[in-house]
C-alpha positions as MATLAB code, in Angstrom:
seq = 'MNPLRIKALIRKEFYHLIRDYRSLYLAFAVPLILIILFGYALSLDVDNVETVVVDYDQSDLSRDFIRKLAASPYFQITAELSDTKKAIEYLDNDRTKVVIVIPANFTRNLRADRETPLQIIIDGSDPNFAGIIRGYLTAFTEQYNQKLLFSFLNRQGIEQIKPPVDGRIRVWFNEDLESRNFIIPGIIAIIIMIVGALMTSLIIAREYEQGTMETIKSLPVRAGEFLLGKALPYFMIGLTDVLVAVLLGQLLFGVVMKGSFWLMIAASSLYLGVALSLGLLISNITKSQLIANQMAILTTYLPSLLLSNFVFPVINMPVFLQVITYFVPATYFINILSGIYLKNLGLDHLWPSMLVLSLIFTLLTVINYVFLKKEGL';
ca = [
     -92.315   63.468  -54.365;
     -96.074   63.042  -55.819;
     -98.597   63.824  -52.584;
    -101.193   61.841  -54.438;
     -99.232   58.531  -54.012;
     -98.066   59.384  -50.545;
    -101.662   60.195  -49.457;
    -102.742   56.523  -50.976;
    -100.026   54.834  -48.954;
    -100.937   57.014  -45.669;
    -104.604   55.873  -46.095;
    -103.853   52.093  -47.315;
    -101.638   51.978  -43.702;
    -104.502   53.685  -41.716;
    -106.972   50.955  -42.974;
    -104.568   48.311  -41.897;
    -104.387   49.784  -38.406;
    -108.101   50.029  -37.945;
    -108.402   46.338  -38.845;
    -105.775   44.960  -36.798;
    -106.717   45.320  -33.363;
    -103.211   44.199  -32.049;
    -101.565   47.398  -33.938;
    -104.016   49.571  -32.180;
    -103.390   47.963  -28.922;
     -99.373   48.636  -29.296;
     -99.975   51.785  -30.104;
    -102.473   53.329  -27.620;
    -103.026   50.620  -24.826;
     -99.190   49.909  -24.203;
     -97.832   53.365  -23.800;
    -100.576   54.039  -21.210;
    -100.049   50.684  -19.072;
     -96.143   51.828  -19.355;
     -96.771   55.209  -18.314;
     -98.969   54.017  -15.223;
     -96.896   51.097  -14.274;
     -93.458   52.868  -14.162;
     -94.833   56.036  -12.606;
     -96.360   53.905   -9.839;
     -94.225   50.893   -9.538;
     -90.620   51.675  -10.363;
     -89.530   53.822   -7.977;
     -85.482   54.507   -6.909;
     -86.791   56.234   -3.602;
     -86.303   54.616   -0.066;
     -88.817   55.082    2.274;
     -90.701   53.169    4.747;
     -88.024   50.431    5.316;
     -89.205   47.679    7.732;
     -87.446   47.753   10.849;
     -87.298   45.364   13.598;
     -86.202   46.078   17.097;
     -85.118   44.151   19.996;
     -84.436   46.243   23.174;
     -83.006   44.367   25.972;
     -82.170   47.876   27.521;
     -86.211   48.606   28.068;
     -85.176   52.002   29.329;
     -86.294   55.809   28.731;
     -82.983   56.231   26.510;
     -83.864   53.238   24.319;
     -87.183   54.012   23.894;
     -86.206   58.005   22.947;
     -83.892   56.376   20.457;
     -86.833   53.673   18.614;
     -89.199   56.525   19.067;
     -86.746   58.980   17.190;
     -85.972   56.184   14.614;
     -89.439   55.731   14.108;
     -90.523   59.236   13.543;
     -87.957   59.390   10.401;
     -89.568   58.995    7.265;
     -87.586   56.294    5.942;
     -88.100   53.703    8.478;
     -91.028   51.824   10.008;
     -90.826   49.803   12.989;
     -93.010   46.982   12.220;
     -92.129   44.659   15.164;
     -90.409   44.880   18.735;
     -89.003   41.379   19.251;
     -87.940   39.547   22.697;
     -84.609   38.568   21.379;
     -82.271   38.384   18.525;
     -83.323   34.755   17.424;
     -86.910   36.135   16.650;
     -85.122   38.956   14.716;
     -83.130   36.862   12.574;
     -86.000   34.780   11.349;
     -87.835   37.938   10.491;
     -84.675   38.382    8.325;
     -84.653   34.867    6.998;
     -88.376   35.204    5.759;
     -88.114   38.454    4.387;
     -90.289   40.246    6.547;
     -88.047   42.927    7.698;
     -84.780   44.581    6.227;
     -83.296   46.045    9.114;
     -82.879   44.479   12.799;
     -81.689   46.973   15.520;
     -80.446   45.297   18.875;
     -80.198   47.734   21.782;
     -77.779   46.098   24.231;
     -79.059   45.496   27.822;
     -76.401   48.309   29.325;
     -77.277   50.537   26.687;
     -78.576   53.159   29.117;
     -76.240   52.771   31.874;
     -73.179   53.072   29.645;
     -74.192   56.338   28.019;
     -75.038   58.441   31.466;
     -71.718   56.819   32.644;
     -70.176   58.823   29.466;
     -68.813   55.551   28.255;
     -69.335   54.335   24.637;
     -71.811   51.556   23.952;
     -72.135   49.055   20.960;
     -75.379   48.950   18.930;
     -75.644   46.284   16.789;
     -77.648   46.955   13.077;
     -77.976   43.862   10.667;
     -79.040   45.103    6.800;
     -80.565   42.706    4.469;
     -78.037   42.831    1.606;
     -79.906   41.173   -0.893;
     -80.242   44.174   -3.004;
     -76.614   45.975   -2.552;
     -78.000   49.305   -4.070;
     -80.693   49.242   -1.633;
     -78.853   48.075    1.469;
     -76.059   50.668    0.562;
     -78.786   53.485    0.849;
     -80.422   52.508    4.047;
     -76.430   52.283    5.119;
     -76.306   55.650    4.359;
     -79.757   56.726    6.313;
     -78.911   54.679    9.130;
     -75.180   56.176    9.559;
     -76.886   59.697    8.997;
     -79.201   59.167   12.102;
     -76.952   57.358   14.303;
     -74.269   60.532   14.003;
     -77.060   63.359   14.715;
     -78.107   61.165   17.866;
     -74.614   61.012   19.027;
     -74.507   64.546   18.457;
     -77.903   65.204   20.676;
     -75.601   63.279   23.473;
     -72.450   64.882   22.992;
     -74.206   68.379   23.111;
     -75.792   66.830   26.371;
     -72.427   65.758   27.972;
     -70.796   68.947   27.151;
     -73.812   70.735   28.816;
     -73.258   68.663   32.057;
     -69.434   69.061   31.854;
     -70.043   72.974   31.704;
     -68.107   73.417   28.771;
     -69.610   75.485   25.882;
     -70.598   73.729   22.769;
     -68.131   73.147   20.124;
     -69.103   74.353   16.698;
     -67.705   72.230   13.708;
     -65.294   74.067   11.894;
     -67.010   73.216    8.368;
     -70.508   74.173    8.162;
     -71.657   72.276    4.803;
     -74.800   73.925    3.649;
     -76.302   71.471    1.036;
     -78.673   72.611   -1.580;
     -80.478   70.337   -4.336;
     -80.666   71.882   -7.628;
     -83.169   70.661  -10.607;
     -85.009   68.145   -8.527;
     -85.220   69.770   -5.404;
     -87.868   67.026   -3.613;
     -85.209   64.374   -4.669;
     -87.972   62.109   -6.366;
     -87.278   59.620   -8.586;
     -90.524   60.095  -10.738;
     -89.475   63.356  -11.847;
     -86.750   61.486  -13.719;
     -88.384   58.527  -14.549;
     -91.555   60.236  -16.043;
     -89.482   61.997  -18.844;
     -87.752   58.731  -19.598;
     -91.139   56.836  -20.227;
     -91.472   59.456  -23.297;
     -87.811   58.008  -24.721;
     -89.419   54.138  -24.216;
     -92.802   54.883  -25.644;
     -91.662   56.515  -28.472;
     -89.210   53.516  -29.147;
     -92.311   51.507  -28.978;
     -94.689   52.900  -31.056;
     -91.507   53.894  -33.683;
     -89.354   50.891  -33.866;
     -91.757   48.083  -33.115;
     -94.469   48.889  -35.038;
     -92.775   50.085  -38.002;
     -90.297   47.252  -37.859;
     -93.444   44.860  -38.921;
     -94.794   46.878  -41.805;
     -92.263   46.009  -44.769;
     -91.974   42.496  -43.919;
     -95.850   42.197  -43.831;
     -95.891   43.189  -47.183;
     -93.488   41.000  -48.236;
     -95.295   37.905  -46.076;
     -98.360   38.629  -47.802;
     -97.287   38.769  -51.214;
     -98.139   42.480  -51.693;
     -94.659   43.784  -52.049;
     -94.089   42.737  -55.657;
     -97.576   44.494  -56.357;
     -96.367   47.620  -54.961;
     -92.868   47.434  -56.757;
     -94.916   47.246  -60.005;
     -96.899   50.546  -59.080;
     -94.954   53.980  -59.971;
     -94.151   54.539  -56.647;
     -90.933   55.931  -55.561;
     -88.482   54.633  -52.655;
     -89.312   58.059  -50.754;
     -92.771   58.143  -51.207;
     -92.806   54.344  -49.947;
     -91.034   55.401  -46.845;
     -93.207   58.638  -46.148;
     -96.545   56.841  -46.816;
     -95.620   53.964  -44.267;
     -93.920   56.211  -42.023;
     -96.336   59.295  -41.522;
     -99.153   57.426  -39.749;
     -97.203   55.799  -37.190;
     -95.161   59.398  -36.584;
     -99.036   61.011  -35.802;
     -99.813   57.973  -33.400;
     -96.096   58.422  -31.708;
     -96.798   62.474  -31.506;
    -100.429   61.654  -29.904;
     -98.737   58.946  -27.118;
     -96.042   61.782  -26.637;
     -98.832   64.250  -25.551;
    -100.872   61.618  -23.744;
     -97.896   60.994  -21.407;
     -96.900   64.523  -20.819;
    -100.356   65.326  -19.871;
    -100.790   61.945  -17.657;
     -97.412   62.819  -16.086;
     -98.479   65.875  -14.810;
    -102.437   64.819  -14.268;
    -101.164   61.712  -12.221;
     -97.725   62.429  -10.937;
     -97.385   65.999  -10.727;
     -94.298   65.994  -13.230;
     -94.368   69.520  -14.402;
     -92.313   70.814  -17.553;
     -89.880   73.562  -16.801;
     -88.334   74.387  -20.089;
     -89.955   74.951  -23.692;
     -92.900   72.589  -24.741;
     -92.189   73.015  -28.305;
     -88.792   72.571  -28.102;
     -89.737   69.017  -25.978;
     -92.028   68.729  -29.221;
     -89.325   69.101  -32.177;
     -87.010   66.844  -30.047;
     -89.464   64.175  -30.075;
     -90.322   64.498  -33.597;
     -86.550   63.991  -34.445;
     -86.392   61.458  -32.095;
     -89.255   59.491  -33.302;
     -87.789   59.946  -36.839;
     -84.770   57.740  -35.720;
     -86.690   55.259  -34.129;
     -89.507   54.991  -37.321;
     -86.502   55.075  -39.386;
     -84.599   51.949  -37.192;
     -87.929   50.048  -37.606;
     -88.310   50.349  -41.102;
     -84.607   49.576  -41.747;
     -85.167   46.391  -39.471;
     -88.258   45.248  -41.371;
     -86.499   46.251  -44.402;
     -83.619   43.659  -43.293;
     -85.516   40.212  -42.113;
     -88.808   40.591  -44.452;
     -90.158   38.555  -41.761;
     -92.484   39.764  -39.177;
     -91.434   37.462  -36.198;
     -87.683   38.030  -36.778;
     -88.242   41.829  -36.711;
     -90.501   41.903  -34.092;
     -87.558   40.120  -32.066;
     -85.034   41.903  -33.439;
     -86.528   45.117  -32.840;
     -86.964   44.135  -29.217;
     -83.090   43.337  -28.717;
     -81.752   46.558  -30.602;
     -83.962   49.475  -29.597;
     -86.346   48.827  -26.718;
     -83.555   46.832  -24.466;
     -80.969   49.342  -25.276;
     -83.360   52.159  -24.871;
     -84.318   50.908  -21.429;
     -81.367   49.640  -19.964;
     -78.461   51.675  -21.824;
     -79.485   55.126  -22.063;
     -78.929   56.471  -18.835;
     -82.804   55.882  -18.013;
     -82.670   53.118  -15.174;
     -79.150   52.618  -14.445;
     -76.237   55.115  -14.681;
     -74.197   54.759  -17.242;
     -70.937   55.675  -15.567;
     -71.456   52.411  -13.176;
     -71.066   50.443  -16.387;
     -68.088   48.450  -17.445;
     -65.731   50.662  -20.372;
     -67.296   48.523  -23.478;
     -71.046   48.987  -22.352;
     -70.377   52.811  -21.714;
     -68.788   53.043  -25.321;
     -72.301   51.322  -26.815;
     -74.238   53.892  -24.982;
     -72.807   56.390  -27.615;
     -74.448   54.550  -30.381;
     -78.256   53.973  -28.389;
     -80.426   57.316  -29.595;
     -82.268   57.336  -26.381;
     -79.230   58.215  -24.562;
     -79.419   61.270  -26.462;
     -83.156   62.005  -26.361;
     -83.081   61.295  -22.727;
     -80.250   64.004  -22.038;
     -82.676   66.430  -23.781;
     -85.810   65.695  -21.775;
     -83.784   65.784  -18.738;
     -82.489   69.424  -19.457;
     -85.708   70.571  -20.482;
     -87.946   68.852  -17.741;
     -85.509   69.311  -14.767;
     -83.380   71.775  -15.938;
     -85.164   74.547  -17.970;
     -82.451   74.146  -20.438;
     -82.778   75.850  -24.160;
     -81.206   74.652  -27.768;
     -78.265   76.853  -26.979;
     -77.214   73.806  -24.348;
     -78.690   70.783  -25.594;
     -78.263   71.299  -29.423;
     -75.193   68.579  -29.200;
     -77.540   65.881  -28.568;
     -80.041   67.236  -31.079;
     -77.458   67.441  -33.845;
     -76.518   63.816  -33.000;
     -79.860   62.642  -33.513;
     -80.196   64.353  -36.753;
     -77.164   62.600  -38.115;
     -78.558   59.147  -36.722;
     -81.968   60.211  -38.476;
     -80.209   61.321  -41.805;
     -77.951   58.252  -41.762;
     -80.500   55.648  -41.161;
     -82.807   57.396  -43.912;
     -80.196   57.271  -46.791;
     -79.487   53.650  -45.645;
     -83.299   53.008  -46.031;
     -83.265   54.679  -49.370;
     -80.626   52.811  -50.951;
     -81.981   49.299  -49.564;
     -85.447   50.086  -51.159;
     -83.638   51.250  -54.443;
     -81.796   48.044  -54.411;
     -85.198   46.421  -54.176;
     -86.527   47.997  -57.391;
     -88.468   50.670  -55.802;
];
């Protein structure tokens, strides 16, 4: 390895980055946009659900039920309508997600200690969203039933019955159950894959398209020097983007890292090396910037977003897709980030994922080296 030749290649790549505004946009603007969009727009939390109420009873108990529902952070009463037909129109026009119909004999049945029906209609267009809403409403009605039951027992002069099982739920790692505490670390994996794989997938293909690859082959440059010279500028850019993502995550969204910062940097550097090696391999195989860009999106960005346990839980996927996730490097990196950000884990717990990333990096580097040697470098 000759440091002077590597330095010359690094300088050449930096000059190209400075002259090509599209590369700078991809390197710095896109990660910033992703952090803001994912942080603010992508939320798995369900709250302030638009709810419409039809109260045929118009009594003190029905109004009390509506008032307690509106006081919940999960529901927002947007309208109180006179009949069910109008409420259905709200559902059809996507102006509400939940319709609650209180029957005319609601209070009379309750005060007569009789069971009374309560109609709840949920928009099931999004099954996950509807399932969460259903769980919230079930918990709310059970709590309301418990209050009515205690009132009934008091009227009968019976001591309140204590449930035999007292479940005391305690949430670890993400105590506030905020989805952004998991999403913000996951964005780092997406940003690294964009800067690492998408950008480096173009650099060797660009040399072939511009006809400069033959000139490089005639120079006394070895395959290892060529790989280092091409990868190091993007490695520096990638690490800069990681630091910016960590800083913005803390300043804008209040997501604070619980674990070791330096362990996160080490894991990010390793994952960035995997992304760079993967991008260089794609560029080396395709020799076309258009094909390389499309192939990089299909094989790096989309799997990192969809098959890494970031947005969609892997356990809910079909078995053959679960097998594929083991070959997605982002799966292991997001596991590391979750351990560092949320669980305060150290290397003694995260080393298996680090080891897998190291093996993937070594394999990709060797393949790249062999390809370049066959090309005459």
